[in-house]
Structure formats: C-alpha cells, structure tokens
N, C-alpha and C positions, 0 to 999 in steps of 0.2 A: 488750813488747806493750802496746797502749793500748786504751782503751775500758772501759766499765763491766763488760764481761763477759770481760776478759782471762783470768781464771782458767779459763773454759771451754776456751779454746785451750791453756792451759798443761797441763791434765790430758789433753786430747786424746781423751776418750772419748765426747763428745757431738757431734752434727752441727754443724759451724761452718765458716765461711770466714775464713781469715786473709789479710787484704788487705795486701800490701806496696806502699806508695805511693811512687813515685819521680818525679823530674823537676819538683819544685816551683820556681816562679820566685823565690820568696823564703820566708822563715820568719815571715811576718806573718799576721795574720788567723786564720781558722778552717778546719778540714778537716771536711767532712761525708761520711759513707759511708752508703749505703742499700742494703738488699737488696730484691729483688723475686722473688716466687715465684708459683706457680699458673699461670693461663693466660698464655702468652707474649704475648698481645695486650695485656695490662695492664702488661708490663714497661716501665719508664721513664716510666710515667704518674705525674706528681708527686703524685697523690692515692692511689696504690695501693701504696706501699712497705710492706714488712712490718716491718722494723726500721730504725732510724736512730740513728747516733751522730754527734755533733758535738763536736769538741774544739778547743782552742786549738792552732794549728800548733806542733808541737814545734820547738825551736830547733836540734836536731841529728838526724841520721839514726840509725837507720832509723825510718820511720813504718810501723808494723805494727799494724793495727786488727783486733781479733777481732769477728766478726759471727756470733753463734749463729743457727741456723735451726731451725724447728720439727721437721723430719723430713728424712731423706735424700730427695733429689730434685734437680731442676734449678732453678737460681736465676740471677739476674743481679745485678750490683753496679754502682752508679754512685758516683762520687766528685766532690766539688766543692771547690775551693780558693777561699774567699772572701778574697781577698788583703788587703782592707782592713776586713774584719769588719763590714760595714754591713748584712748580711743581704739584699742585693740583688745581682743578676747584673750585673756591669760588664764593660767591655772588658778589664780587667786580670785578671779571674778565670779560673781554669783548670778543666778538667773531664776526666773520663776514665770508662771503663767496663770491665767484665770483657771479656777478649778484645782490648782495645785497638783498637776499631773506628775507622776514619777517618770524620770527619764534616765537613760544611761549614756555613757560615752558612745556606745554602739549606735544609739538612735541618731546622734549627730553624724557619725561616720557614714551611716547608710541613708541619711536624709529622711529618717522617719519623724513625722510630726505628731504631736499629741492629738488624741481623738477629739473631734468637734463635740461629740456627746459629753465629754468630760470638761471641755474648756469653754463651751458656749455660755455667754452671759446674755440673758434676755433683758433688753432695755425698753421701758415704756416711755410715757410722756415726761417723767420726772427723772430724778437721780437714782441710780441703782448702785448700792454699795457692795464692794467685794473685798476680800482679803487675799493677798498674795504673800506666801511665805517664801523667802529667798532660800535657794539651795546652792550648795557649793560642792566642788569635786571631792569625792571620797572614794578612793579605789577607782572602779569603773562606773560608779553611779554618782548622780547629783543628789545630795541629801540636805535636809535642813540641818543647821549647825547643832541643834539639840540631839540629832541622831549620829553625828560624826564623832562625838566625844565619848561614846560608849566603849 
C-alpha cells in the first residue's frame, strides 16, 4: 500500500478508501489521488477536494493508495497520472474516477462532471476497496488503453 496514510488501511479499523489503480500508460511521472465528500455538487471541483495524495509513479504493480476519510458516508475519488511530472495537464496524461465513468473532451470543455450515482463510494467504519482504470485521450474521448489499441 502507498501514501502517507497506508497504515490506516493496513489496520482496517478507520473509515478509508483503498484505491487500486490500473491501466497506466507508463511508469513515469506522478500519480495524484483526491477524495471528495459532502455535497455531491462539489464533487470533482478542483478546489473542493478533502484529501490529496501525490506520489511518484511506482515502477511496478500494484498501485494501491490508501485515502482516509473523516467519517462513514458517500465519497468520490479522482486519479490523475501526470505522465511527465510537469504539474500540468497534457494530452499524454491520464485520468480516472471512482465508478470508472466514461467522459469525453466535450465534458471537460462544457464543465460536465460525472454523475454522483455512478461515482459514489459508500464508506463504512472500515476500509472500502475500489478499482480505478486509467483513461487516456483517444480522439474526443478518454478511454482505457485496452480500448485505444483497437
């Protein structure tokens, strides 16, 4: 497990989300994971995250990041792979979210966010495990790498 709070997930007694990240395009750059809670209207607002972990991209699988949350409830997760570690969003960077919603370039242009129904993660008293598959730009859509090679 990775992240500054890995021990929280290891003992499993506090509310947390263990994010299993798959499908990276390479093992360069950094991986950032953020949690969003509270009003679903604020989910995925880049100024409204609750916790954030940014780590150098691990050279080997698995990438499992522990994200503690304040209390049981509903949360959302987003993940960004900054493939060249320049701190900016580029065409080569990847992204993903809890529930693995499909998004397009148009969603970003028009500020459309994924549905809370699709992205909500219910967290109880212990650790809730989720999987996020990274997606990368292919035409006007973001897709998992397994679908961009077709």
